[in-house]
N, CA, C and O atoms as a Tinker XYZ file with bonds, in Angstrom:
   124  protein
     1  N    158.922000  155.650000  190.905000    73     2
     2  CA   159.981000  156.635000  191.182000    64     1     3
     3  C    161.231000  155.923000  191.704000    63     2     4     5
     4  O    162.347000  156.173000  191.249000    81     3
     5  N    161.016000  155.042000  192.657000    73     3     6
     6  CA   162.164000  154.318000  193.221000    64     5     7
     7  C    162.877000  153.512000  192.139000    63     6     8     9
     8  O    164.106000  153.483000  192.078000    81     7
     9  N    162.083000  152.855000  191.283000    73     7    10
    10  CA   162.664000  152.037000  190.218000    64     9    11
    11  C    163.513000  152.910000  189.297000    63    10    12    13
    12  O    164.600000  152.508000  188.881000    81    11
    13  N    163.015000  154.103000  188.982000    73    11    14
    14  CA   163.748000  155.000000  188.090000    64    13    15
    15  C    165.077000  155.395000  188.719000    63    14    16    17
    16  O    166.105000  155.448000  188.045000    81    15
    17  N    165.042000  155.671000  190.020000    73    15    18
    18  CA   166.268000  156.069000  190.724000    64    17    19
    19  C    167.274000  154.912000  190.716000    63    18    20    21
    20  O    168.465000  155.103000  190.471000    81    19
    21  N    166.765000  153.719000  190.988000    73    19    22
    22  CA   167.650000  152.547000  190.990000    64    21    23
    23  C    168.245000  152.322000  189.605000    63    22    24    25
    24  O    169.441000  152.065000  189.469000    81    23
    25  N    167.399000  152.420000  188.577000    73    23    26
    26  CA   167.875000  152.222000  187.210000    64    25    27
    27  C    168.955000  153.240000  186.867000    63    26    28    29
    28  O    169.966000  152.894000  186.256000    81    27
    29  N    168.741000  154.496000  187.259000    73    27    30
    30  CA   169.736000  155.533000  186.977000    64    29    31
    31  C    171.049000  155.209000  187.680000    63    30    32    33
    32  O    172.123000  155.363000  187.098000    81    31
    33  N    170.965000  154.765000  188.914000    73    31    34
    34  CA   172.176000  154.429000  189.670000    64    33    35
    35  C    172.926000  153.285000  188.998000    63    34    36    37
    36  O    174.154000  153.300000  188.908000    81    35
    37  N    172.175000  152.297000  188.529000    73    35    38
    38  CA   172.799000  151.153000  187.851000    64    37    39
    39  C    173.463000  151.599000  186.556000    63    38    40    41
    40  O    174.580000  151.181000  186.252000    81    39
    41  N    172.782000  152.442000  185.797000    73    39    42
    42  CA   173.338000  152.915000  184.531000    64    41    43
    43  C    174.609000  153.721000  184.774000    63    42    44    45
    44  O    175.593000  153.571000  184.050000    81    43
    45  N    174.584000  154.572000  185.792000    73    43    46
    46  CA   175.758000  155.383000  186.117000    64    45    47
    47  C    176.905000  154.483000  186.546000    63    46    48    49
    48  O    178.049000  154.683000  186.137000    81    47
    49  N    176.591000  153.479000  187.381000    73    47    50
    50  CA   177.624000  152.575000  187.875000    64    49    51
    51  C    178.236000  151.773000  186.733000    63    50    52    53
    52  O    179.453000  151.600000  186.674000    81    51
    53  N    177.392000  151.284000  185.828000    73    51    54
    54  CA   177.890000  150.524000  184.677000    64    53    55
    55  C    178.724000  151.415000  183.770000    63    54    56    57
    56  O    179.740000  150.987000  183.221000    81    55
    57  N    178.280000  152.668000  183.618000    73    55    58
    58  CA   179.016000  153.603000  182.780000    64    57    59
    59  C    180.394000  153.889000  183.351000    63    58    60    61
    60  O    181.383000  153.911000  182.618000    81    59
    61  N    180.460000  154.109000  184.657000    73    59    62
    62  CA   181.737000  154.373000  185.305000    64    61    63
    63  C    182.636000  153.147000  185.220000    63    62    64    65
    64  O    183.835000  153.268000  184.974000    81    63
    65  N    182.056000  151.966000  185.425000    73    63    66
    66  CA   182.822000  150.726000  185.352000    64    65    67
    67  C    183.447000  150.573000  183.966000    63    66    68    69
    68  O    184.631000  150.263000  183.836000    81    67
    69  N    182.636000  150.796000  182.938000    73    67    70
    70  CA   183.131000  150.658000  181.565000    64    69    71
    71  C    184.211000  151.691000  181.283000    63    70    72    73
    72  O    185.222000  151.389000  180.648000    81    71
    73  N    183.989000  152.923000  181.764000    73    71    74
    74  CA   184.956000  153.993000  181.549000    64    73    75
    75  C    186.285000  153.670000  182.217000    63    74    76    77
    76  O    187.345000  153.848000  181.617000    81    75
    77  N    186.230000  153.199000  183.453000    73    75    78
    78  CA   187.454000  152.866000  184.182000    64    77    79
    79  C    188.168000  151.690000  183.534000    63    78    80    81
    80  O    189.387000  151.712000  183.364000    81    79
    81  N    187.398000  150.655000  183.170000    73    79    82
    82  CA   188.014000  149.480000  182.556000    64    81    83
    83  C    188.626000  149.823000  181.202000    63    82    84    85
    84  O    189.618000  149.218000  180.795000    81    83
    85  N    188.032000  150.796000  180.503000    73    83    86
    86  CA   188.573000  151.213000  179.215000    64    85    87
    87  C    189.834000  152.042000  179.411000    63    86    88    89
    88  O    190.798000  151.905000  178.657000    81    87
    89  N    189.824000  152.899000  180.423000    73    87    90
    90  CA   190.963000  153.773000  180.674000    64    89    91
    91  C    192.113000  153.014000  181.325000    63    90    92    93
    92  O    193.285000  153.290000  181.067000    81    91
    93  N    191.753000  152.041000  182.183000    73    91    94
    94  CA   192.775000  151.272000  182.898000    64    93    95
    95  C    192.526000  149.782000  182.686000    63    94    96    97
    96  O    191.886000  149.133000  183.513000    81    95
    97  N    193.038000  149.232000  181.566000    73    95    98
    98  CA   192.782000  147.834000  181.198000    64    97    99
    99  C    193.249000  146.843000  182.263000    63    98   100   101
   100  O    192.737000  145.726000  182.336000    81    99
   101  N    194.228000  147.250000  183.100000    73    99   102
   102  CA   194.750000  146.317000  184.103000    64   101   103
   103  C    193.925000  146.342000  185.381000    63   102   104   105
   104  O    194.220000  145.616000  186.330000    81   103
   105  N    192.882000  147.186000  185.408000    73   103   106
   106  CA   192.018000  147.261000  186.583000    64   105   107
   107  C    190.741000  146.484000  186.328000    63   106   108   109
   108  O    190.064000  146.701000  185.322000    81   107
   109  N    190.411000  145.578000  187.237000    73   107   110
   110  CA   189.186000  144.800000  187.105000    64   109   111
   111  C    188.250000  145.142000  188.253000    63   110   112   113
   112  O    188.637000  145.064000  189.419000    81   111
   113  N    187.018000  145.520000  187.925000    73   111   114
   114  CA   186.027000  145.865000  188.942000    64   113   115
   115  C    185.048000  144.712000  189.087000    63   114   116   117
   116  O    184.401000  144.315000  188.118000    81   115
   117  N    184.939000  144.177000  190.288000    73   115   118
   118  CA   184.032000  143.056000  190.539000    64   117   119
   119  C    182.703000  143.603000  191.039000    63   118   120   121
   120  O    182.665000  144.457000  191.925000    81   119
   121  N    181.615000  143.102000  190.463000    73   119   122
   122  CA   180.308000  143.569000  190.923000    64   121   123
   123  C    179.533000  144.097000  189.774000    63   122   124
   124  O    178.398000  144.542000  189.947000    81   123
């Protein structure tokens, strides 16, 4: 259960990172 929650959080974070970087090419997110 914990692993699933962590995986979901990582997927959401990566998705948001990609979305932001796509929308704002001059913004770089470290991490």
